[in-house]
C-alpha positions as CSV (number, residue, x, y, z in Angstrom):
1,X,89.3,100.7,107.6
2,X,91.6,98.2,106.0
3,X,93.2,97.6,102.7
4,X,93.6,93.9,103.0
5,X,90.8,91.3,102.5
6,X,89.5,89.5,105.5
7,X,87.6,89.8,108.7
8,X,88.3,91.5,112.0
9,X,90.0,89.4,114.7
10,X,87.2,89.3,117.2
11,X,89.7,88.8,120.2
12,X,91.5,92.1,119.3
13,X,88.2,93.9,118.6
14,X,86.9,92.9,122.0
15,X,89.8,94.7,123.7
16,X,89.1,98.0,121.9
17,X,87.9,100.8,124.3
18,X,86.4,103.0,121.5
19,X,83.8,101.9,119.1
20,X,84.8,101.2,115.5
21,X,83.3,100.4,112.2
22,X,85.0,97.8,109.9
23,X,85.2,99.0,106.3
24,X,87.0,97.6,103.3
25,X,88.7,100.3,101.3
26,X,90.7,100.2,98.1
27,X,94.1,101.8,98.0
28,X,94.2,102.7,94.3
29,X,94.4,106.5,94.2
30,X,96.0,106.3,90.8
31,X,92.8,104.9,89.2
32,X,91.2,108.4,89.7
33,X,94.0,110.9,89.1
34,X,92.1,113.9,90.3
35,X,91.1,112.2,93.5
36,X,94.7,110.9,93.9
37,X,96.1,114.4,93.7
38,X,93.7,115.7,96.3
39,X,94.2,112.7,98.6
40,X,98.0,112.9,98.6
41,X,97.9,116.6,99.1
42,X,95.6,116.3,102.1
43,X,96.9,113.0,103.6
44,X,99.8,114.6,105.5
45,X,97.4,117.1,107.1
46,X,95.1,114.3,108.2
47,X,98.1,112.5,109.8
48,X,99.3,115.7,111.5
49,X,95.9,116.5,113.0
50,X,95.6,112.8,114.1
51,X,92.5,112.1,112.1
52,X,94.5,109.3,110.5
53,X,96.8,107.4,112.9
54,X,99.4,105.3,111.2
55,X,100.3,102.0,112.8
56,X,103.5,101.9,114.9
57,X,106.4,100.6,112.9
58,X,110.1,100.3,112.8
59,X,112.3,101.3,109.8
60,X,115.1,99.4,108.1
61,X,117.4,101.8,106.3
62,X,118.5,100.2,103.0
63,X,117.8,96.8,101.6
64,X,120.4,94.8,103.6
65,X,119.6,91.0,103.5
66,X,120.7,90.5,107.1
67,X,118.4,93.3,108.4
68,X,115.4,92.2,106.3
69,X,115.9,88.6,107.3
70,X,116.1,89.5,111.0
71,X,112.8,91.5,110.6
72,X,111.2,88.4,109.0
73,X,112.5,86.4,112.0
74,X,110.8,88.8,114.4
75,X,107.6,88.7,112.4
76,X,107.6,84.9,112.4
77,X,108.2,84.9,116.2
78,X,105.0,87.1,116.5
79,X,106.7,89.9,118.3
80,X,104.2,92.4,117.0
81,X,106.7,94.6,115.2
82,X,105.7,96.1,111.8
83,X,108.6,96.9,109.5
84,X,109.1,99.3,106.6
85,X,112.2,99.2,104.4
86,X,113.4,102.6,103.3
87,X,115.5,102.4,100.1
């Protein structure tokens, strides 16, 4: 499943060992408050039992311009690192 619009990269898909189904999902849990409450209550459990596997990422602590710009440089160089900024 993916939140972003677009198609699967066929070269990457061809390398997958397990079967997969490509589905577009919408990440707007706040549009249905009851569903949102249930989802965010259950989400950590789904991660813990590995039914949902978050992508690997690195964390930048704080919003430092040098750190964020360095992360953008790595992304531009296609090093495959995903970044999250923790404020």
